[in-house]
Biopython code that builds the backbone (N, CA, C, O; Angstrom):
import numpy as np
from Bio.PDB.StructureBuilder import StructureBuilder

atoms = [
    (1, "PHE", "N", (0.724, -1.077, 0.010)),
    (1, "PHE", "CA", (-0.019, 0.031, -0.020)),
    (1, "PHE", "C", (0.854, 1.244, 0.072)),
    (1, "PHE", "O", (0.507, 2.238, -0.566)),
    (2, "CYS", "N", (1.936, 1.278, 0.786)),
    (2, "CYS", "CA", (2.644, 2.521, 0.949)),
    (2, "CYS", "C", (3.597, 2.858, -0.118)),
    (2, "CYS", "O", (4.060, 3.995, -0.209)),
    (3, "ARG", "N", (3.926, 1.850, -0.980)),
    (3, "ARG", "CA", (4.921, 2.101, -2.037)),
    (3, "ARG", "C", (4.133, 2.987, -3.030)),
    (3, "ARG", "O", (3.004, 2.724, -3.445)),
    (4, "ASN", "N", (4.907, 4.120, -3.372)),
    (4, "ASN", "CA", (4.413, 5.086, -4.277)),
    (4, "ASN", "C", (3.336, 5.957, -3.636)),
    (4, "ASN", "O", (2.862, 6.876, -4.304)),
    (5, "ASN", "N", (2.935, 5.747, -2.448)),
    (5, "ASN", "CA", (1.934, 6.606, -1.750)),
    (5, "ASN", "C", (2.454, 7.066, -0.348)),
    (5, "ASN", "O", (1.680, 7.617, 0.435)),
    (6, "TYR", "N", (3.771, 6.840, -0.027)),
    (6, "TYR", "CA", (4.295, 7.100, 1.212)),
    (6, "TYR", "C", (4.998, 8.500, 1.079)),
    (6, "TYR", "O", (6.046, 8.566, 0.435)),
    (7, "LEU", "N", (4.458, 9.623, 1.666)),
    (7, "LEU", "CA", (5.072, 10.873, 1.436)),
    (7, "LEU", "C", (5.787, 11.223, 2.788)),
    (7, "LEU", "O", (5.164, 11.411, 3.833)),
    (8, "ALA", "N", (7.116, 11.292, 2.675)),
    (8, "ALA", "CA", (8.014, 11.430, 3.900)),
    (8, "ALA", "C", (9.343, 11.786, 3.419)),
    (8, "ALA", "O", (9.640, 11.524, 2.254)),
    (9, "PRO", "N", (10.223, 12.392, 4.246)),
    (9, "PRO", "CA", (11.632, 12.643, 3.793)),
    (9, "PRO", "C", (12.279, 11.339, 3.496)),
    (9, "PRO", "O", (11.860, 10.308, 4.023)),
    (10, "PRO", "N", (13.410, 11.344, 2.570)),
    (10, "PRO", "CA", (14.162, 10.182, 2.248)),
    (10, "PRO", "C", (14.578, 9.426, 3.431)),
    (10, "PRO", "O", (14.530, 8.202, 3.308)),
    (11, "SER", "N", (14.985, 9.907, 4.572)),
    (11, "SER", "CA", (15.498, 9.034, 5.592)),
    (11, "SER", "C", (14.375, 8.219, 6.232)),
    (11, "SER", "O", (14.588, 7.089, 6.670)),
    (12, "ALA", "N", (13.160, 8.814, 6.280)),
    (12, "ALA", "CA", (12.049, 7.935, 6.838)),
    (12, "ALA", "C", (11.633, 6.868, 5.840)),
    (12, "ALA", "O", (11.238, 5.766, 6.221)),
    (13, "ILE", "N", (11.724, 7.201, 4.575)),
    (13, "ILE", "CA", (11.229, 5.994, 3.666)),
    (13, "ILE", "C", (12.351, 4.923, 3.633)),
    (13, "ILE", "O", (12.050, 3.735, 3.516)),
    (14, "LEU", "N", (13.551, 5.300, 3.727)),
    (14, "LEU", "CA", (14.655, 4.321, 3.801)),
    (14, "LEU", "C", (14.543, 3.449, 5.087)),
    (14, "LEU", "O", (14.742, 2.235, 5.050)),
    (15, "ALA", "N", (14.226, 4.101, 6.195)),
    (15, "ALA", "CA", (14.084, 3.375, 7.415)),
    (15, "ALA", "C", (12.844, 2.462, 7.333)),
    (15, "ALA", "O", (12.922, 1.314, 7.772)),
    (16, "TYR", "N", (11.722, 2.920, 6.796)),
    (16, "TYR", "CA", (10.567, 2.079, 6.596)),
    (16, "TYR", "C", (10.862, 0.852, 5.730)),
    (16, "TYR", "O", (10.505, -0.274, 6.077)),
    (17, "LEU", "N", (11.547, 1.107, 4.553)),
    (17, "LEU", "CA", (11.894, 0.033, 3.620)),
    (17, "LEU", "C", (12.765, -1.072, 4.235)),
    (17, "LEU", "O", (12.710, -2.240, 3.849)),
    (18, "GLY", "N", (13.523, -0.660, 5.157)),
    (18, "GLY", "CA", (14.623, -1.530, 5.816)),
    (18, "GLY", "C", (13.875, -2.596, 6.846)),
    (18, "GLY", "O", (14.538, -3.421, 7.473)),
    (19, "TRP", "N", (12.575, -2.510, 6.950)),
    (19, "TRP", "CA", (11.959, -3.432, 7.929)),
    (19, "TRP", "C", (11.682, -4.766, 7.279)),
    (19, "TRP", "O", (10.558, -5.041, 6.859)),
    (20, "THR", "N", (12.659, -5.557, 7.200)),
    (20, "THR", "CA", (12.552, -6.989, 6.610)),
    (20, "THR", "C", (11.919, -7.868, 7.659)),
    (20, "THR", "O", (11.807, -7.527, 8.836)),
    (21, "ARG", "N", (11.520, -8.998, 7.172)),
    (21, "ARG", "CA", (10.917, -10.034, 8.228)),
    (21, "ARG", "C", (11.879, -10.334, 9.226)),
    (21, "ARG", "O", (11.574, -10.361, 10.418)),
    (22, "THR", "N", (13.123, -10.581, 8.772)),
    (22, "THR", "CA", (14.234, -10.879, 9.900)),
    (22, "THR", "C", (14.352, -9.832, 10.837)),
    (22, "THR", "O", (14.354, -10.082, 12.042)),
    (23, "TRP", "N", (14.464, -8.536, 10.344)),
    (23, "TRP", "CA", (14.643, -7.396, 11.242)),
    (23, "TRP", "C", (13.427, -7.285, 12.187)),
    (23, "TRP", "O", (13.648, -7.097, 13.383)),
    (24, "VAL", "N", (12.218, -7.382, 11.758)),
    (24, "VAL", "CA", (11.035, -7.239, 12.584)),
    (24, "VAL", "C", (10.921, -8.464, 13.627)),
    (24, "VAL", "O", (10.472, -8.288, 14.760)),
    (25, "LEU", "N", (11.331, -9.635, 13.191)),
    (25, "LEU", "CA", (11.269, -10.755, 14.092)),
    (25, "LEU", "C", (12.262, -10.706, 15.187)),
    (25, "LEU", "O", (11.976, -11.133, 16.306)),
    (26, "ASP", "N", (13.449, -10.187, 14.900)),
    (26, "ASP", "CA", (14.486, -9.978, 15.783)),
    (26, "ASP", "C", (14.131, -8.792, 16.761)),
    (26, "ASP", "O", (14.465, -8.856, 17.945)),
    (27, "ALA", "N", (13.490, -7.778, 16.281)),
    (27, "ALA", "CA", (13.051, -6.708, 17.126)),
    (27, "ALA", "C", (11.862, -7.140, 18.140)),
    (27, "ALA", "O", (11.900, -6.796, 19.321)),
    (28, "VAL", "N", (10.883, -7.858, 17.646)),
    (28, "VAL", "CA", (9.880, -8.209, 18.568)),
    (28, "VAL", "C", (10.202, -9.391, 19.500)),
    (28, "VAL", "O", (9.505, -9.569, 20.500)),
    (29, "THR", "N", (11.262, -10.227, 19.201)),
    (29, "THR", "CA", (11.638, -11.214, 20.098)),
    (29, "THR", "C", (12.633, -10.708, 21.191)),
    (29, "THR", "O", (12.792, -11.391, 22.203)),
    (30, "THR", "N", (13.299, -9.548, 21.023)),
    (30, "THR", "CA", (14.156, -9.082, 21.865)),
    (30, "THR", "C", (13.707, -7.846, 22.655)),
    (30, "THR", "O", (14.454, -7.416, 23.533)),
    (31, "THR", "N", (12.636, -7.300, 22.422)),
    (31, "THR", "CA", (12.106, -6.127, 23.059)),
    (31, "THR", "C", (11.416, -6.465, 24.347)),
    (31, "THR", "O", (10.689, -7.451, 24.469)),
    (32, "ARG", "N", (11.685, -5.569, 25.342)),
    (32, "ARG", "CA", (11.046, -5.767, 26.628)),
    (32, "ARG", "C", (10.421, -4.502, 26.988)),
    (32, "ARG", "O", (11.006, -3.463, 26.680)),
    (33, "PRO", "N", (9.219, -4.454, 27.648)),
    (33, "PRO", "CA", (8.414, -5.649, 27.892)),
    (33, "PRO", "C", (7.981, -6.378, 26.664)),
    (33, "PRO", "O", (8.163, -5.915, 25.538)),
    (34, "ALA", "N", (7.421, -7.495, 26.890)),
    (34, "ALA", "CA", (6.984, -8.367, 25.786)),
    (34, "ALA", "C", (6.093, -7.655, 24.793)),
    (34, "ALA", "O", (5.402, -6.702, 25.154)),
    (35, "VAL", "N", (6.095, -8.067, 23.638)),
    (35, "VAL", "CA", (5.379, -7.599, 22.546)),
    (35, "VAL", "C", (4.131, -8.421, 22.325)),
    (35, "VAL", "O", (4.178, -9.647, 22.424)),
    (36, "HIS", "N", (3.054, -7.801, 22.040)),
    (36, "HIS", "CA", (1.710, -8.541, 21.636)),
    (36, "HIS", "C", (1.515, -8.003, 20.258)),
    (36, "HIS", "O", (1.657, -6.805, 20.014)),
    (37, "VAL", "N", (1.194, -8.875, 19.367)),
    (37, "VAL", "CA", (0.890, -8.563, 18.008)),
    (37, "VAL", "C", (-0.588, -8.754, 17.635)),
    (37, "VAL", "O", (-1.151, -9.785, 18.003)),
    (38, "ILE", "N", (-1.220, -7.870, 16.960)),
    (38, "ILE", "CA", (-2.599, -8.057, 16.487)),
    (38, "ILE", "C", (-2.584, -7.931, 15.026)),
    (38, "ILE", "O", (-2.239, -6.834, 14.587)),
    (39, "LEU", "N", (-2.890, -8.840, 14.208)),
    (39, "LEU", "CA", (-2.850, -8.746, 12.820)),
    (39, "LEU", "C", (-4.318, -8.937, 12.224)),
    (39, "LEU", "O", (-5.217, -9.544, 12.806)),
    (40, "GLY", "N", (-4.426, -8.306, 10.933)),
    (40, "GLY", "CA", (-5.686, -8.474, 10.266)),
    (40, "GLY", "C", (-5.731, -9.708, 9.423)),
    (40, "GLY", "O", (-4.824, -9.902, 8.614)),
    (41, "GLY", "N", (-6.697, -10.541, 9.548)),
    (41, "GLY", "CA", (-6.724, -11.785, 8.762)),
    (41, "GLY", "C", (-6.823, -11.597, 7.178)),
    (41, "GLY", "O", (-6.584, -12.517, 6.395)),
    (42, "LYS", "N", (-7.182, -10.370, 6.807)),
    (42, "LYS", "CA", (-7.432, -10.040, 5.450)),
    (42, "LYS", "C", (-6.295, -9.125, 5.031)),
    (42, "LYS", "O", (-6.408, -8.587, 3.930)),
    (43, "ASP", "N", (-5.280, -8.891, 5.716)),
    (43, "ASP", "CA", (-4.179, -7.984, 5.400)),
    (43, "ASP", "C", (-3.395, -8.595, 4.363)),
    (43, "ASP", "O", (-2.655, -9.544, 4.621)),
    (44, "ASP", "N", (-3.525, -8.039, 3.025)),
    (44, "ASP", "CA", (-2.697, -8.625, 1.948)),
    (44, "ASP", "C", (-1.286, -8.080, 1.884)),
    (44, "ASP", "O", (-0.501, -8.475, 1.022)),
    (45, "GLN", "N", (-0.967, -7.193, 2.773)),
    (45, "GLN", "CA", (0.437, -6.685, 2.829)),
    (45, "GLN", "C", (1.395, -7.621, 3.595)),
    (45, "GLN", "O", (2.601, -7.375, 3.620)),
    (46, "LEU", "N", (0.891, -8.641, 4.192)),
    (46, "LEU", "CA", (1.775, -9.565, 4.957)),
    (46, "LEU", "C", (1.755, -10.888, 4.355)),
    (46, "LEU", "O", (0.773, -11.278, 3.724)),
    (47, "ALA", "N", (2.805, -11.601, 4.524)),
    (47, "ALA", "CA", (2.957, -13.007, 4.100)),
    (47, "ALA", "C", (1.917, -13.842, 4.827)),
    (47, "ALA", "O", (1.661, -13.564, 5.999)),
    (48, "PRO", "N", (1.257, -14.916, 4.172)),
    (48, "PRO", "CA", (0.244, -15.668, 4.859)),
    (48, "PRO", "C", (0.807, -16.360, 6.065)),
    (48, "PRO", "O", (0.028, -16.628, 6.980)),
    (49, "ASP", "N", (2.052, -16.674, 6.163)),
    (49, "ASP", "CA", (2.593, -17.423, 7.231)),
    (49, "ASP", "C", (3.091, -16.534, 8.335)),
    (49, "ASP", "O", (3.658, -17.054, 9.296)),
    (50, "TRP", "N", (2.918, -15.187, 8.271)),
    (50, "TRP", "CA", (3.604, -14.247, 9.214)),
    (50, "TRP", "C", (3.052, -14.548, 10.653)),
    (50, "TRP", "O", (3.813, -14.605, 11.619)),
    (51, "ALA", "N", (1.727, -14.732, 10.755)),
    (51, "ALA", "CA", (1.161, -14.914, 12.202)),
    (51, "ALA", "C", (1.717, -16.217, 12.790)),
    (51, "ALA", "O", (1.974, -16.241, 13.993)),
    (52, "GLN", "N", (1.911, -17.246, 12.067)),
    (52, "GLN", "CA", (2.420, -18.507, 12.587)),
    (52, "GLN", "C", (3.925, -18.275, 12.876)),
    (52, "GLN", "O", (4.415, -18.751, 13.900)),
    (53, "THR", "N", (4.653, -17.573, 12.023)),
    (53, "THR", "CA", (6.027, -17.262, 12.330)),
    (53, "THR", "C", (6.214, -16.629, 13.556)),
    (53, "THR", "O", (7.093, -17.036, 14.316)),
    (54, "LEU", "N", (5.411, -15.564, 13.885)),
    (54, "LEU", "CA", (5.509, -14.933, 15.140)),
    (54, "LEU", "C", (5.249, -15.877, 16.251)),
    (54, "LEU", "O", (6.056, -16.009, 17.171)),
    (55, "ARG", "N", (4.083, -16.570, 16.180)),
    (55, "ARG", "CA", (3.786, -17.582, 17.308)),
    (55, "ARG", "C", (4.929, -18.513, 17.470)),
    (55, "ARG", "O", (5.355, -18.718, 18.607)),
    (56, "ASP", "N", (5.460, -19.089, 16.458)),
    (56, "ASP", "CA", (6.614, -20.013, 16.507)),
    (56, "ASP", "C", (7.788, -19.411, 17.243)),
    (56, "ASP", "O", (8.586, -20.140, 17.834)),
    (57, "ALA", "N", (7.908, -18.130, 17.221)),
    (57, "ALA", "CA", (9.040, -17.431, 17.928)),
    (57, "ALA", "C", (8.662, -17.001, 19.310)),
    (57, "ALA", "O", (9.448, -16.340, 19.989)),
    (58, "GLY", "N", (7.399, -17.380, 19.775)),
    (58, "GLY", "CA", (6.995, -17.177, 21.067)),
    (58, "GLY", "C", (6.381, -15.927, 21.273)),
    (58, "GLY", "O", (6.264, -15.515, 22.427)),
    (59, "ILE", "N", (5.927, -15.194, 20.216)),
    (59, "ILE", "CA", (5.254, -13.885, 20.348)),
    (59, "ILE", "C", (3.782, -14.135, 20.472)),
    (59, "ILE", "O", (3.241, -14.948, 19.722)),
    (60, "ASP", "N", (3.088, -13.459, 21.405)),
    (60, "ASP", "CA", (1.697, -13.526, 21.643)),
    (60, "ASP", "C", (1.049, -12.858, 20.341)),
    (60, "ASP", "O", (1.201, -11.651, 20.152)),
    (61, "THR", "N", (0.351, -13.624, 19.474)),
    (61, "THR", "CA", (-0.214, -13.173, 18.294)),
    (61, "THR", "C", (-1.626, -13.482, 18.063)),
    (61, "THR", "O", (-2.044, -14.640, 18.079)),
    (62, "GLN", "N", (-2.405, -12.404, 17.838)),
    (62, "GLN", "CA", (-3.785, -12.606, 17.708)),
    (62, "GLN", "C", (-4.220, -12.048, 16.280)),
    (62, "GLN", "O", (-3.694, -11.038, 15.812)),
    (63, "VAL", "N", (-5.139, -12.712, 15.665)),
    (63, "VAL", "CA", (-5.625, -12.360, 14.298)),
    (63, "VAL", "C", (-7.115, -12.055, 14.395)),
    (63, "VAL", "O", (-7.921, -12.839, 14.895)),
    (64, "VAL", "N", (-7.456, -10.758, 13.838)),
    (64, "VAL", "CA", (-8.762, -10.381, 13.703)),
    (64, "VAL", "C", (-9.151, -10.856, 12.340)),
    (64, "VAL", "O", (-8.716, -10.280, 11.343)),
    (65, "ALA", "N", (-9.969, -11.902, 12.254)),
    (65, "ALA", "CA", (-10.271, -12.627, 10.946)),
    (65, "ALA", "C", (-10.710, -11.594, 9.853)),
    (65, "ALA", "O", (-10.213, -11.684, 8.731)),
    (66, "GLU", "N", (-11.556, -10.690, 10.119)),
    (66, "GLU", "CA", (-12.022, -9.754, 9.099)),
    (66, "GLU", "C", (-11.201, -8.523, 8.878)),
    (66, "GLU", "O", (-11.523, -7.696, 8.025)),
    (67, "GLY", "N", (-10.168, -8.394, 9.619)),
    (67, "GLY", "CA", (-9.424, -7.118, 9.608)),
    (67, "GLY", "C", (-8.453, -7.029, 8.369)),
    (67, "GLY", "O", (-7.729, -7.966, 8.032)),
    (68, "ASP", "N", (-8.499, -5.980, 7.812)),
    (68, "ASP", "CA", (-7.536, -5.650, 6.685)),
    (68, "ASP", "C", (-6.312, -4.891, 7.308)),
    (68, "ASP", "O", (-6.122, -4.823, 8.522)),
    (69, "HIS", "N", (-5.561, -4.369, 6.424)),
    (69, "HIS", "CA", (-4.320, -3.694, 6.818)),
    (69, "HIS", "C", (-4.526, -2.502, 7.748)),
    (69, "HIS", "O", (-3.665, -2.175, 8.565)),
    (70, "PHE", "N", (-5.784, -1.807, 7.594)),
    (70, "PHE", "CA", (-6.108, -0.690, 8.601)),
    (70, "PHE", "C", (-7.263, -1.021, 9.552)),
    (70, "PHE", "O", (-7.792, -0.138, 10.225)),
    (71, "PHE", "N", (-7.660, -2.341, 9.602)),
    (71, "PHE", "CA", (-8.736, -2.714, 10.472)),
    (71, "PHE", "C", (-10.028, -1.903, 10.159)),
    (71, "PHE", "O", (-10.685, -1.461, 11.101)),
    (72, "SER", "N", (-10.409, -1.695, 8.907)),
    (72, "SER", "CA", (-11.476, -0.944, 8.461)),
    (72, "SER", "C", (-12.781, -1.627, 8.948)),
    (72, "SER", "O", (-12.799, -2.800, 9.323)),
    (73, "ASP", "N", (-13.850, -0.838, 8.919)),
    (73, "ASP", "CA", (-15.195, -1.289, 9.163)),
    (73, "ASP", "C", (-15.422, -1.858, 10.505)),
    (73, "ASP", "O", (-15.000, -1.291, 11.513)),
    (74, "THR", "N", (-16.132, -3.052, 10.542)),
    (74, "THR", "CA", (-16.386, -3.658, 11.899)),
    (74, "THR", "C", (-15.186, -4.258, 12.522)),
    (74, "THR", "O", (-15.182, -4.537, 13.721)),
    (75, "ALA", "N", (-14.078, -4.487, 11.684)),
    (75, "ALA", "CA", (-12.935, -5.182, 12.355)),
    (75, "ALA", "C", (-12.454, -4.236, 13.398)),
    (75, "ALA", "O", (-11.851, -4.702, 14.365)),
    (76, "SER", "N", (-12.659, -2.951, 13.302)),
    (76, "SER", "CA", (-12.094, -1.909, 14.201)),
    (76, "SER", "C", (-12.614, -2.207, 15.644)),
    (76, "SER", "O", (-11.911, -1.977, 16.628)),
    (77, "PHE", "N", (-13.835, -2.712, 15.727)),
    (77, "PHE", "CA", (-14.446, -3.005, 16.997)),
    (77, "PHE", "C", (-13.804, -4.162, 17.784)),
    (77, "PHE", "O", (-13.566, -4.145, 18.992)),
    (78, "GLU", "N", (-13.549, -5.208, 16.894)),
    (78, "GLU", "CA", (-12.814, -6.360, 17.543)),
    (78, "GLU", "C", (-11.415, -6.000, 17.886)),
    (78, "GLU", "O", (-10.891, -6.482, 18.890)),
    (79, "LEU", "N", (-10.786, -5.180, 17.107)),
    (79, "LEU", "CA", (-9.356, -4.543, 17.412)),
    (79, "LEU", "C", (-9.477, -3.827, 18.793)),
    (79, "LEU", "O", (-8.659, -4.040, 19.688)),
    (80, "GLN", "N", (-10.474, -3.015, 18.926)),
    (80, "GLN", "CA", (-10.567, -2.142, 20.107)),
    (80, "GLN", "C", (-10.740, -3.076, 21.358)),
    (80, "GLN", "O", (-10.107, -2.862, 22.392)),
    (81, "GLY", "N", (-11.644, -4.146, 21.220)),
    (81, "GLY", "CA", (-11.727, -5.063, 22.266)),
    (81, "GLY", "C", (-10.534, -5.822, 22.727)),
    (81, "GLY", "O", (-10.341, -6.043, 23.922)),
    (82, "LEU", "N", (-9.678, -6.249, 21.719)),
    (82, "LEU", "CA", (-8.434, -6.894, 21.990)),
    (82, "LEU", "C", (-7.454, -5.940, 22.638)),
    (82, "LEU", "O", (-6.692, -6.364, 23.507)),
    (83, "LEU", "N", (-7.437, -4.761, 22.286)),
    (83, "LEU", "CA", (-6.469, -3.712, 22.812)),
    (83, "LEU", "C", (-6.923, -3.419, 24.326)),
    (83, "LEU", "O", (-6.087, -3.319, 25.224)),
    (84, "LEU", "N", (-8.246, -3.293, 24.537)),
    (84, "LEU", "CA", (-8.604, -3.038, 25.853)),
    (84, "LEU", "C", (-8.333, -4.252, 26.791)),
    (84, "LEU", "O", (-7.995, -4.112, 27.966)),
    (85, "ASP", "N", (-8.510, -5.460, 26.176)),
    (85, "ASP", "CA", (-8.125, -6.677, 27.088)),
    (85, "ASP", "C", (-6.660, -6.692, 27.381)),
    (85, "ASP", "O", (-6.310, -7.140, 28.473)),
    (86, "LEU", "N", (-5.710, -6.233, 26.491)),
    (86, "LEU", "CA", (-4.328, -6.161, 26.682)),
    (86, "LEU", "C", (-4.097, -5.192, 27.749)),
    (86, "LEU", "O", (-3.360, -5.486, 28.690)),
    (87, "LEU", "N", (-4.721, -3.971, 27.664)),
    (87, "LEU", "CA", (-4.446, -2.987, 28.550)),
    (87, "LEU", "C", (-5.101, -3.075, 29.980)),
    (87, "LEU", "O", (-4.696, -2.411, 30.934)),
    (88, "ASN", "N", (-6.131, -3.941, 30.030)),
    (88, "ASN", "CA", (-6.777, -4.150, 31.242)),
    (88, "ASN", "C", (-6.602, -5.691, 31.654)),
    (88, "ASN", "O", (-7.235, -6.584, 31.090)),
    (89, "PRO", "N", (-5.754, -5.904, 32.609)),
    (89, "PRO", "CA", (-5.397, -7.252, 32.990)),
    (89, "PRO", "C", (-6.599, -8.138, 33.426)),
    (89, "PRO", "O", (-6.504, -9.365, 33.453)),
    (90, "THR", "N", (-7.706, -7.485, 33.759)),
    (90, "THR", "CA", (-8.846, -8.281, 34.108)),
    (90, "THR", "C", (-9.590, -8.817, 33.011)),
    (90, "THR", "O", (-10.475, -9.653, 33.198)),
    (91, "GLY", "N", (-9.287, -8.391, 31.886)),
    (91, "GLY", "CA", (-9.832, -9.005, 30.491)),
    (91, "GLY", "C", (-11.190, -8.689, 30.255)),
    (91, "GLY", "O", (-11.850, -9.463, 29.562)),
    (92, "THR", "N", (-11.762, -7.562, 30.776)),
    (92, "THR", "CA", (-13.136, -7.351, 30.634)),
    (92, "THR", "C", (-13.497, -6.678, 29.310)),
    (92, "THR", "O", (-14.667, -6.686, 28.927)),
    (93, "GLY", "N", (-12.491, -6.075, 28.574)),
    (93, "GLY", "CA", (-12.701, -5.549, 27.269)),
    (93, "GLY", "C", (-13.378, -4.136, 27.447)),
    (93, "GLY", "O", (-13.951, -3.600, 26.498)),
    (94, "GLN", "N", (-13.300, -3.594, 28.600)),
    (94, "GLN", "CA", (-14.016, -2.294, 28.830)),
    (94, "GLN", "C", (-13.023, -1.306, 29.521)),
    (94, "GLN", "O", (-13.388, -0.167, 29.811)),
]
sb = StructureBuilder()
sb.init_structure("model")
sb.init_model(0)
sb.init_chain("A")
sb.init_seg("    ")
for serial, (resi, resn, name, xyz) in enumerate(atoms, 1):
    if name == "N":
        sb.init_residue(resn, " ", resi, " ")
    sb.init_atom(name, np.array(xyz, "f"), 0.0, 1.0, " ", f" {name:<3s}", serial, name[0])
structure = sb.get_structure()
Protein backbone atom coordinates (compact mmCIF):
# COMPACT_ATOMS: atom_id res chain seq x y z
CA PHE A 1 0.00 0.00 0.00
CA CYS A 2 2.64 2.53 1.00
CA ARG A 3 4.87 2.09 -2.05
CA ASN A 4 4.41 5.14 -4.28
CA ASN A 5 1.96 6.57 -1.71
CA TYR A 6 4.29 7.18 1.24
CA LEU A 7 5.08 10.90 1.50
CA ALA A 8 8.01 11.51 3.82
CA PRO A 9 11.63 12.64 3.82
CA PRO A 10 14.10 10.20 2.23
CA SER A 11 15.51 9.09 5.61
CA ALA A 12 12.05 8.01 6.81
CA ILE A 13 11.34 6.10 3.62
CA LEU A 14 14.67 4.29 3.78
CA ALA A 15 14.05 3.38 7.42
CA TYR A 16 10.59 2.05 6.55
CA LEU A 17 11.86 -0.03 3.62
CA GLY A 18 14.55 -1.57 5.84
CA TRP A 19 11.95 -3.42 7.90
CA THR A 20 12.55 -6.95 6.65
CA ARG A 21 10.91 -10.06 8.13
CA THR A 22 14.21 -10.91 9.84
CA TRP A 23 14.63 -7.41 11.26
CA VAL A 24 11.05 -7.31 12.61
CA LEU A 25 11.24 -10.82 14.05
CA ASP A 26 14.50 -9.98 15.82
CA ALA A 27 13.02 -6.74 17.16
CA VAL A 28 9.84 -8.28 18.56
CA THR A 29 11.62 -11.23 20.15
CA THR A 30 14.21 -9.08 21.96
CA THR A 31 12.05 -6.12 23.02
CA ARG A 32 11.06 -5.78 26.66
CA PRO A 33 8.44 -5.61 27.93
CA ALA A 34 6.99 -8.39 25.84
CA VAL A 35 5.36 -7.55 22.53
CA HIS A 36 1.78 -8.47 21.68
CA VAL A 37 0.90 -8.53 17.98
CA ILE A 38 -2.56 -8.12 16.49
CA LEU A 39 -2.86 -8.77 12.76
CA GLY A 40 -5.71 -8.47 10.29
CA GLY A 41 -6.67 -11.79 8.75
CA LYS A 42 -7.39 -10.07 5.43
CA ASP A 43 -4.21 -7.95 5.40
CA ASP A 44 -2.77 -8.61 1.96
CA GLN A 45 0.41 -6.69 2.84
CA LEU A 46 1.72 -9.55 4.99
CA ALA A 47 2.87 -13.02 4.03
CA PRO A 48 0.23 -15.68 4.80
CA ASP A 49 2.59 -17.43 7.24
CA TRP A 50 3.56 -14.31 9.23
CA ALA A 51 1.19 -14.91 12.17
CA GLN A 52 2.43 -18.48 12.57
CA THR A 53 6.06 -17.33 12.25
CA LEU A 54 5.50 -14.90 15.12
CA ARG A 55 3.76 -17.55 17.23
CA ASP A 56 6.57 -20.04 16.56
CA ALA A 57 9.01 -17.40 17.87
CA GLY A 58 7.01 -17.16 21.10
CA ILE A 59 5.25 -13.88 20.33
CA ASP A 60 1.67 -13.50 21.59
CA THR A 61 -0.13 -13.08 18.26
CA GLN A 62 -3.84 -12.62 17.67
CA VAL A 63 -5.61 -12.35 14.33
CA VAL A 64 -8.77 -10.36 13.69
CA ALA A 65 -10.28 -12.55 10.96
CA GLU A 66 -12.06 -9.77 9.06
CA GLY A 67 -9.35 -7.15 9.62
CA ASP A 68 -7.55 -5.63 6.67
CA HIS A 69 -4.31 -3.62 6.83
CA PHE A 70 -6.10 -0.72 8.54
CA PHE A 71 -8.76 -2.71 10.47
CA SER A 72 -11.54 -0.97 8.53
CA ASP A 73 -15.25 -1.25 9.15
CA THR A 74 -16.44 -3.65 11.87
CA ALA A 75 -12.95 -5.14 12.37
CA SER A 76 -12.10 -1.96 14.25
CA PHE A 77 -14.48 -2.98 17.05
CA GLU A 78 -12.79 -6.36 17.52
CA LEU A 79 -9.41 -4.62 17.43
CA GLN A 80 -10.57 -2.22 20.11
CA GLY A 81 -11.76 -5.08 22.32
CA LEU A 82 -8.44 -6.90 21.98
CA LEU A 83 -6.51 -3.73 22.80
CA LEU A 84 -8.65 -3.04 25.84
CA ASP A 85 -8.13 -6.62 27.04
CA LEU A 86 -4.36 -6.21 26.68
CA LEU A 87 -4.42 -2.93 28.59
CA ASN A 88 -6.79 -4.19 31.28
CA PRO A 89 -5.43 -7.33 32.97
CA THR A 90 -8.90 -8.29 34.20
CA GLY A 91 -9.80 -8.96 30.56
CA THR A 92 -13.21 -7.32 30.63
CA GLY A 93 -12.72 -5.50 27.30
CA GLN A 94 -14.00 -2.28 28.85
